[in-house]
C-alpha positions in Angstrom: -14.1 -105.9 -107.9 -15.1 -104.4 -111.5 -17.0 -101.6 -109.9 -14.0 -99.8 -108.8 -12.0 -99.6 -112.1 -15.6 -98.5 -113.7 -16.2 -95.9 -111.0 -12.9 -94.4 -111.3 -13.0 -94.1 -115.2 -16.3 -92.4 -114.9 -14.9 -89.9 -112.0 -12.1 -89.3 -114.3 -14.4 -88.6 -117.2 -16.6 -86.2 -115.3 -13.4 -84.5 -113.8 -12.3 -83.9 -117.2 -15.5 -82.8 -118.7 -15.9 -80.2 -116.3 -12.1 -78.9 -116.5 -12.8 -78.6 -120.1 -16.0 -76.6 -119.5 -14.4 -74.4 -116.9 -11.5 -73.8 -119.1 -14.0 -72.8 -122.2 -15.8 -70.5 -119.6 -12.6 -68.7 -118.5 -11.3 -68.6 -122.0 -14.7 -66.7 -123.2 -14.6 -64.5 -120.2 -10.9 -63.4 -121.2 -12.0 -62.9 -124.7 -15.0 -61.0 -123.8 -12.9 -58.9 -121.5 -10.3 -58.3 -124.1 -12.9 -57.0 -126.4 -14.2 -54.6 -123.9 -10.8 -53.3 -123.6 -10.3 -52.6 -127.2 -13.8 -51.0 -127.3 -12.8 -48.8 -124.2 -9.5 -47.9 -126.1 -11.5 -46.7 -129.1 -13.9 -45.0 -127.4 -11.1 -43.2 -125.1 -12.9 -44.2 -121.6 -11.7 -46.0 -118.6 -11.5 -50.0 -119.0 -14.1 -52.0 -117.0 -13.6 -53.0 -113.6 -15.6 -56.2 -113.9 -15.6 -59.0 -116.3 -19.5 -58.8 -117.6 -19.8 -57.2 -121.1 -22.0 -54.5 -122.0 -22.8 -53.0 -125.2 -20.8 -49.5 -125.5 -23.2 -47.0 -126.9 -21.8 -43.8 -128.5 -24.1 -40.9 -129.9 -23.1 -37.2 -130.9 -26.8 -36.2 -131.2 -28.2 -33.7 -128.8 -31.5 -34.6 -127.5 -33.7 -31.7 -126.5 -37.0 -32.2 -124.1 -38.7 -29.7 -126.5 -37.9 -29.0 -130.1 -38.5 -25.5 -130.8 -39.5 -25.0 -134.3 -37.2 -23.0 -136.5 -38.5 -20.2 -138.7 -37.8 -20.3 -142.3 -36.1 -17.2 -143.8 -38.6 -15.2 -146.2 -37.7 -15.4 -149.6 -37.1 -12.0 -151.6 -36.7 -11.3 -155.0 -33.4 -9.6 -156.4 -34.4 -6.1 -156.7 -35.5 -6.2 -152.8 -32.1 -7.8 -152.0 -30.5 -5.1 -154.1 -32.4 -2.3 -152.2 -31.8 -3.7 -148.9 -28.2 -4.0 -149.5 -28.1 -0.1 -150.1 -29.6 0.4 -146.6 -33.4 0.6 -147.6 -36.1 -1.7 -146.4 -38.1 -3.5 -149.2 -41.8 -4.6 -149.0 -42.6 -6.2 -145.8 -45.8 -8.6 -145.0 -47.2 -5.9 -142.9 -47.5 -2.1 -143.4 -44.5 -0.2 -142.0 -46.5 2.1 -140.2 -48.1 -0.2 -138.4 -44.9 -2.0 -137.3 -43.5 1.2 -136.1 -46.6 1.9 -133.9 -46.2 -1.7 -132.6 -42.4 -0.9 -132.1 -43.1 2.0 -129.9 -46.1 -0.1 -127.9 -43.4 -2.6 -127.3 -40.7 -0.4 -126.0 -43.5 1.5 -123.9 -44.3 -2.1 -122.4 -40.6 -2.3 -121.5 -40.6 1.1 -119.4 -44.0 1.5 -118.1 -45.0 -2.1 -117.3 -42.0 -2.9 -115.3 -41.8 -2.4 -111.5 -38.3 -0.6 -111.4 -38.6 0.0 -107.7 -38.9 -3.5 -107.1 -35.9 -4.3 -109.3 -34.0 -1.5 -107.3 -34.7 -3.3 -103.9 -34.3 -6.9 -104.9 -31.1 -6.4 -106.7 -29.8 -3.6 -104.6 -29.4 -1.0 -107.4 -29.1 2.6 -106.7 -32.0 4.6 -108.0 -30.4 6.5 -110.8 -30.8 6.9 -114.4 -28.1 4.5 -115.2 -29.7 1.7 -113.0 -33.3 2.3 -114.9 -31.4 2.1 -118.4 -29.7 -1.2 -117.4 -33.1 -2.7 -116.3 -34.7 -1.2 -119.4 -32.1 -2.4 -121.6 -32.5 -6.0 -120.5 -36.2 -6.0 -121.2 -35.4 -4.6 -124.6 -33.0 -7.2 -125.4 -35.8 -9.9 -124.7 -38.0 -8.0 -127.1 -35.3 -7.8 -129.7 -34.4 -11.5 -129.2 -38.1 -12.5 -129.7 -38.8 -10.2 -132.7 -35.7 -11.4 -134.6 -37.4 -14.7 -135.0 -40.4 -13.1 -137.0 -38.2 -12.6 -140.2 -37.7 -9.3 -142.2 -40.4 -7.7 -140.4 -39.4 -8.6 -137.1 -36.0 -7.4 -137.6 -37.5 -4.0 -139.1 -39.5 -3.8 -136.0 -36.1 -4.4 -133.8 -34.8 -1.1 -135.4 -37.7 1.0 -134.3 -37.7 -0.5 -130.9 -34.0 0.5 -130.5 -34.7 3.9 -132.0 -37.6 4.4 -129.5 -35.3 3.5 -126.5 -32.6 6.1 -127.5 -35.0 8.8 -128.1 -36.8 8.2 -124.5 -33.3 8.1 -122.7 -32.2 11.3 -124.3 -35.7 13.0 -123.4 -35.3 11.6 -119.7 -31.5 12.8 -119.4 -32.9 16.6 -120.4 -35.8 16.4 -118.0 -33.1 15.7 -115.1 -31.4 18.7 -116.2 -28.1 17.0 -117.7 -26.1 19.4 -119.9 -25.3 18.6 -123.4 -21.8 17.8 -122.9 -22.4 15.3 -120.0 -25.3 14.2 -121.8 -23.4 13.4 -125.0 -20.8 11.5 -122.9 -23.3 9.5 -121.0 -25.1 8.5 -124.3 -22.1 7.4 -125.7 -21.2 5.2 -122.6 -24.7 3.6 -122.7 -24.6 2.8 -126.3 -21.4 0.9 -125.8 -22.8 -0.7 -122.7 -26.1 -1.8 -124.7 -24.2 -3.2 -127.5 -22.0 -5.2 -125.3 -24.8 -6.2 -123.4 -26.6 -7.7 -126.5 -23.7 -9.9 -127.1 -23.4 -10.9 -123.6 -27.0 -11.7 -122.9 -26.9 -13.7 -126.2 -24.2 -15.8 -125.2 -25.8 -16.4 -121.7 -29.3 -17.3 -123.0 -27.8 -19.6 -125.6 -25.4 -21.3 -122.8 -26.1 -22.6 -119.4 -27.1 -20.8 -116.1 -23.6 -19.9 -114.9 -22.8 -18.1 -118.2 -26.1 -16.0 -118.0 -25.3 -15.5 -114.4 -21.7 -14.1 -115.5 -23.5 -11.7 -117.9 -26.0 -10.2 -115.5 -23.3 -10.0 -112.9 -21.2 -8.0 -115.4 -23.9 -5.9 -117.0 -26.8 -5.4 -114.8 -25.1 -5.4 -111.3 -21.9 -3.7 -112.9 -19.8 -6.1 -111.1 -21.0 -5.2 -107.6 -23.2 -8.2 -106.6 -21.8 -10.3 -103.8 -25.3 -12.0 -103.0 -25.5 -15.3 -105.0 -29.3 -15.4 -104.2 -29.5 -11.9 -106.5 -28.0 -13.6 -109.4 -30.3 -16.9 -109.1 -33.2 -14.5 -109.0 -32.3 -12.6 -112.1 -31.3 -15.9 -113.9 -34.7 -17.5 -113.2 -36.5 -14.2 -114.3 -34.7 -14.2 -117.4 -35.4 -17.8 -118.1 -39.2 -17.7 -117.4 -39.8 -14.3 -119.3 -38.0 -15.6 -122.5 -40.2 -18.8 -122.1 -43.2 -16.7 -121.6 -42.6 -14.4 -124.6 -41.7 -17.4 -126.9 -44.9 -18.8 -126.6 -46.7 -15.6 -127.8 -47.9 -15.4 -131.4 -45.6 -13.7 -133.6 -48.2 -12.0 -135.8 -50.0 -10.6 -132.6 -46.5 -9.2 -131.7 -46.0 -7.4 -135.0 -49.5 -6.0 -135.1 -50.0 -4.8 -131.3 -46.5 -4.8 -129.7 -48.2 -5.8 -126.4 -46.2 -7.7 -124.2 -47.3 -8.5 -120.5 -44.2 -9.3 -118.4 -44.1 -11.9 -115.6 -43.5 -10.7 -112.1 -39.9 -10.5 -110.8 -41.2 -12.8 -107.7 -43.8 -15.4 -108.9 -46.5 -15.9 -106.6 -47.7 -18.9 -108.7 -45.2 -20.7 -110.9 -47.9 -22.7 -112.9 -49.3 -19.4 -114.0 -46.6 -19.1 -116.4 -48.0 -22.0 -118.4 -51.2 -19.8 -119.4 -50.5 -17.4 -122.3 -52.9 -14.3 -122.7 -53.7 -13.7 -126.3 -53.6 -10.0 -127.1 -56.4 -8.6 -129.1 -56.6 -6.0 -132.0 -59.0 -4.7 -134.4 -59.3 -5.4 -138.2 -56.7 -2.5 -138.7 -54.2 -4.0 -136.7 -54.5 -1.3 -133.9 
C-alpha cells in the first residue's frame, strides 16, 4: 500500500521537473529569437524563419582576389611644381628624347601590330577610316591607362602617344584625298569622340562587364551592334589585354615602348600568363 503514494509522488516530481525544463528551453528559444529579430532590424535584413540563432557578421571592407600594388607619386621640388603649373615639364627620371621615341614606338605598335581586317570581320565594322580610328583609339587608350601608372614620366609619354596619333590620322586623311575643309571637320569629330571614349572606357574598366560592354557598344560599334556575342568578344579582349599589359615592366615600357598585343581570338588561354620581356641596349634603344 505504501508504494502507490510513493510512486505518485515520484511521478509528480518528474513531471514537474520536465515541465520546468521544457519551459526554460522555450523561454531560451524565445529570447534567442527576440535577439535575432533585434539584430535583423538593426542590420535592415529580413527576420529569420527558424528559431536557431546565428551570429550576424557585417563588414564594409571589399576583398580582392589579387591586390594590385599602388604606384607612389613621385616627389618633386617647389621649382618643378612651379614650372609644371606654367605648362612646362620639369626634369624626369629618364631622358625626354628617349621617352618621345618610346611613345612613337608604342603608338606604332597600336597601328602596325593589330590585325584590323580581323576586327572589321569579327565586329562587322565597315572598312573605313573612321572604323580604323575607332579600333586604333581603343588600343591607344589601353596604352594611356598603363602609362599613367608610371608617374610623371608616364604622363609625359602619354602626351606624345596622343600627339603621334593625331599626326598619323591627319596624314592618312591626306593620303585618302580628303580635302582640307572636310578633313578639319572630321578631325574635330574624331577629337570629340576620342576624349569621350577615354571617359567611357575608364568607367567601363573600373566597373563590371555590363558597363564596359555599354561603352564598347556606344563608341566602338557606334550603337549599331545587335549581336551580343560580338560585345562579349570585345569585353573579353579588353579585359585580357589590360591584364597582359599591366604585367609588363614599367621601366621597359618607358625605355622601349614595345607592346605585343594578344590576339583577338585566343587559341591558348593559358598563354596569357606568360609575359614576354622586351630587351633594349645600354642607351635605352
